[in-house]
Legacy VTK file of the C-alpha trace (Angstrom):
# vtk DataFile Version 3.0
C-alpha trace
ASCII
DATASET POLYDATA
POINTS 222 float
125.766 -150.736 -30.850
122.888 -148.277 -30.920
120.273 -148.155 -28.201
117.566 -149.394 -30.581
119.640 -152.441 -31.516
120.260 -153.188 -27.847
116.500 -153.041 -27.182
115.784 -155.419 -30.071
118.460 -157.820 -28.881
117.072 -157.757 -25.343
113.577 -158.417 -26.667
114.823 -161.303 -28.822
116.604 -162.847 -25.842
113.431 -162.558 -23.780
111.397 -164.285 -26.515
113.908 -167.129 -26.772
113.945 -167.528 -22.985
110.144 -167.586 -22.845
110.005 -170.143 -25.646
112.374 -172.411 -23.769
110.256 -172.032 -20.634
107.077 -173.123 -22.445
108.696 -175.901 -24.486
108.258 -178.579 -21.808
104.702 -177.468 -21.073
103.900 -177.726 -24.789
105.332 -181.243 -24.901
103.103 -182.223 -21.974
100.027 -180.847 -23.719
100.905 -182.796 -26.864
101.262 -186.012 -24.860
97.887 -185.482 -23.184
96.274 -184.735 -26.544
97.798 -187.955 -27.832
96.010 -189.909 -25.083
92.677 -188.477 -26.179
93.423 -189.388 -29.792
94.194 -192.958 -28.733
90.854 -193.261 -26.934
89.065 -191.798 -29.936
90.771 -194.295 -32.244
89.464 -197.121 -30.051
85.895 -195.866 -29.790
85.211 -194.448 -33.255
83.335 -197.054 -35.227
84.937 -196.285 -38.586
88.431 -196.591 -37.101
87.516 -199.839 -35.392
86.456 -201.360 -38.720
90.046 -201.211 -39.969
91.069 -203.899 -37.446
91.428 -207.521 -38.432
88.971 -208.724 -35.773
85.216 -208.132 -36.206
83.851 -204.994 -34.636
81.625 -205.782 -31.671
80.845 -204.437 -28.225
83.101 -207.098 -26.741
86.098 -206.455 -29.003
86.000 -202.678 -28.549
85.522 -203.161 -24.813
88.621 -205.361 -24.647
90.713 -202.784 -26.458
89.447 -200.003 -24.217
90.131 -202.005 -21.045
93.624 -202.915 -22.267
94.357 -199.251 -22.966
93.114 -198.244 -19.524
95.361 -200.839 -17.871
98.289 -199.573 -19.926
97.620 -196.013 -18.781
97.366 -197.107 -15.147
100.813 -198.680 -15.436
102.117 -195.538 -17.108
100.723 -193.487 -14.251
102.414 -195.688 -11.669
105.810 -196.174 -13.314
106.576 -193.210 -15.591
107.908 -189.888 -14.284
104.972 -187.777 -15.436
104.603 -184.164 -14.452
102.028 -183.093 -11.893
99.771 -181.724 -14.627
99.974 -184.963 -16.622
99.282 -187.109 -13.564
96.236 -185.058 -12.614
94.888 -185.024 -16.174
95.459 -188.752 -16.706
93.764 -189.641 -13.413
90.767 -187.540 -14.384
90.586 -189.154 -17.837
90.790 -192.660 -16.393
88.119 -191.827 -13.820
85.764 -190.530 -16.504
86.352 -193.608 -18.668
85.785 -195.870 -15.667
82.455 -194.192 -14.866
81.272 -194.263 -18.486
82.647 -197.712 -19.331
79.237 -199.507 -19.219
77.811 -197.049 -21.777
80.709 -196.468 -24.166
80.718 -199.874 -25.864
77.032 -200.567 -26.503
76.581 -199.307 -30.073
78.968 -201.332 -32.241
76.572 -204.172 -33.032
73.803 -201.836 -34.194
74.006 -201.093 -37.896
71.398 -198.324 -37.645
73.314 -196.409 -34.963
73.962 -192.860 -36.295
77.497 -191.538 -36.658
76.591 -188.084 -35.373
73.888 -186.432 -33.285
72.709 -184.285 -36.194
69.304 -185.997 -36.309
68.815 -185.405 -32.602
69.746 -181.742 -32.975
67.262 -181.335 -35.815
64.554 -182.995 -33.716
65.218 -180.642 -30.813
65.118 -177.657 -33.163
61.780 -178.849 -34.562
60.355 -179.198 -31.046
61.468 -175.676 -30.182
60.000 -174.303 -33.394
56.680 -176.036 -32.771
56.495 -174.676 -29.229
57.310 -171.133 -30.378
54.577 -171.259 -33.000
51.994 -172.470 -30.491
52.934 -170.255 -27.538
54.521 -167.231 -29.214
57.416 -167.421 -26.740
61.068 -167.643 -27.694
62.265 -169.361 -24.520
60.935 -172.872 -23.920
62.664 -173.610 -20.593
59.438 -173.399 -18.571
57.681 -175.752 -20.998
60.557 -178.245 -20.890
60.835 -178.134 -17.099
57.107 -178.696 -16.687
56.643 -181.635 -19.056
60.146 -183.133 -19.209
60.558 -186.150 -21.474
56.938 -185.950 -22.636
57.977 -182.976 -24.773
59.797 -185.395 -27.084
57.551 -188.433 -26.623
54.292 -186.771 -27.636
55.431 -185.593 -31.123
56.978 -189.013 -31.784
53.693 -190.776 -31.006
51.757 -188.398 -33.220
53.978 -188.788 -36.285
51.971 -191.556 -37.925
49.652 -194.502 -37.326
52.530 -196.933 -36.786
53.849 -194.993 -33.819
50.371 -194.746 -32.306
49.864 -198.502 -32.622
53.260 -199.036 -31.026
52.208 -196.854 -28.098
48.958 -198.792 -27.695
50.821 -202.122 -27.656
53.253 -200.834 -25.042
50.422 -199.537 -22.855
48.565 -202.849 -23.111
51.611 -204.692 -21.741
52.161 -202.237 -18.875
51.176 -203.345 -15.382
50.638 -201.081 -12.395
53.981 -201.823 -10.795
55.921 -200.956 -13.940
53.786 -197.838 -14.428
54.608 -196.584 -10.935
58.304 -197.287 -11.532
58.336 -195.346 -14.825
56.417 -192.481 -13.249
58.946 -192.260 -10.402
61.853 -192.289 -12.872
60.266 -189.494 -14.904
59.543 -187.457 -11.796
63.115 -187.810 -10.543
64.557 -186.842 -13.930
62.359 -183.728 -14.119
63.199 -182.803 -10.529
66.933 -183.054 -11.216
66.568 -180.864 -14.292
64.499 -178.355 -12.353
67.074 -178.260 -9.547
69.890 -177.552 -12.022
67.863 -174.799 -13.662
67.002 -173.149 -10.359
70.558 -173.360 -9.074
71.906 -171.824 -12.283
69.370 -169.010 -12.635
68.050 -168.486 -9.092
71.028 -169.494 -7.008
70.450 -167.097 -4.097
66.864 -168.220 -3.497
67.811 -171.907 -3.811
70.639 -171.583 -1.289
68.395 -169.642 1.079
65.753 -172.371 0.797
68.320 -175.079 1.535
69.603 -173.189 4.567
66.045 -172.766 5.847
65.286 -176.464 5.411
68.537 -177.396 7.142
67.724 -175.117 10.070
64.259 -176.643 10.439
65.667 -180.167 10.237
68.315 -179.541 12.908
65.833 -177.861 15.224
63.363 -180.717 14.938
65.941 -183.310 16.033
65.780 -183.881 19.748
69.150 -183.849 21.455
69.950 -186.560 24.063
LINES 1 223
222 0 1 2 3 4 5 6 7 8 9 10 11 12 13 14 15 16 17 18 19 20 21 22 23 24 25 26 27 28 29 30 31 32 33 34 35 36 37 38 39 40 41 42 43 44 45 46 47 48 49 50 51 52 53 54 55 56 57 58 59 60 61 62 63 64 65 66 67 68 69 70 71 72 73 74 75 76 77 78 79 80 81 82 83 84 85 86 87 88 89 90 91 92 93 94 95 96 97 98 99 100 101 102 103 104 105 106 107 108 109 110 111 112 113 114 115 116 117 118 119 120 121 122 123 124 125 126 127 128 129 130 131 132 133 134 135 136 137 138 139 140 141 142 143 144 145 146 147 148 149 150 151 152 153 154 155 156 157 158 159 160 161 162 163 164 165 166 167 168 169 170 171 172 173 174 175 176 177 178 179 180 181 182 183 184 185 186 187 188 189 190 191 192 193 194 195 196 197 198 199 200 201 202 203 204 205 206 207 208 209 210 211 212 213 214 215 216 217 218 219 220 221
């Protein structure tokens, strides 16, 4: 056998060996992908309509809870790999945290299938800001005004929206107003903190260290 043939044979053997090594890992990935498809089949409204029972928040919630219990049993009894166990625990934790919000839309006929309308609205807001300010980046504008960026254009769309705003304001007492103002302030502060940590991480960390030092020095030791 020539040297070239020996090299090709060695390479072929290496490829076959590598394929066998990755075969089990590929099977694990397929199983994990199958779990995601099962969750999607439960939550997607069009898929849920194919069931015999009526589609409602309660019925979809029952199916989701039953699937979660099934996966918990699988996690406890089946010999899953370390990767599968870690991934399944993370998926179940995410579903547990989001459970109150995942099954609230099935009794609303006007609920959109996609977020295309929201994306178009955001694009229109950006375009409007760019035309007014001449700036391409609207982060500073968004961080300063928060949710009001979206509320103001909605109120100004037509007379119906303005009347709706006036009715809502007329029913608003001082206690509720303070509560809404605090919620808005907290939401803007969280967004601002994320922005600063992402783009000005060094200064944010230095500020936190300085505040921590001042706080520890101000505490009187026994």
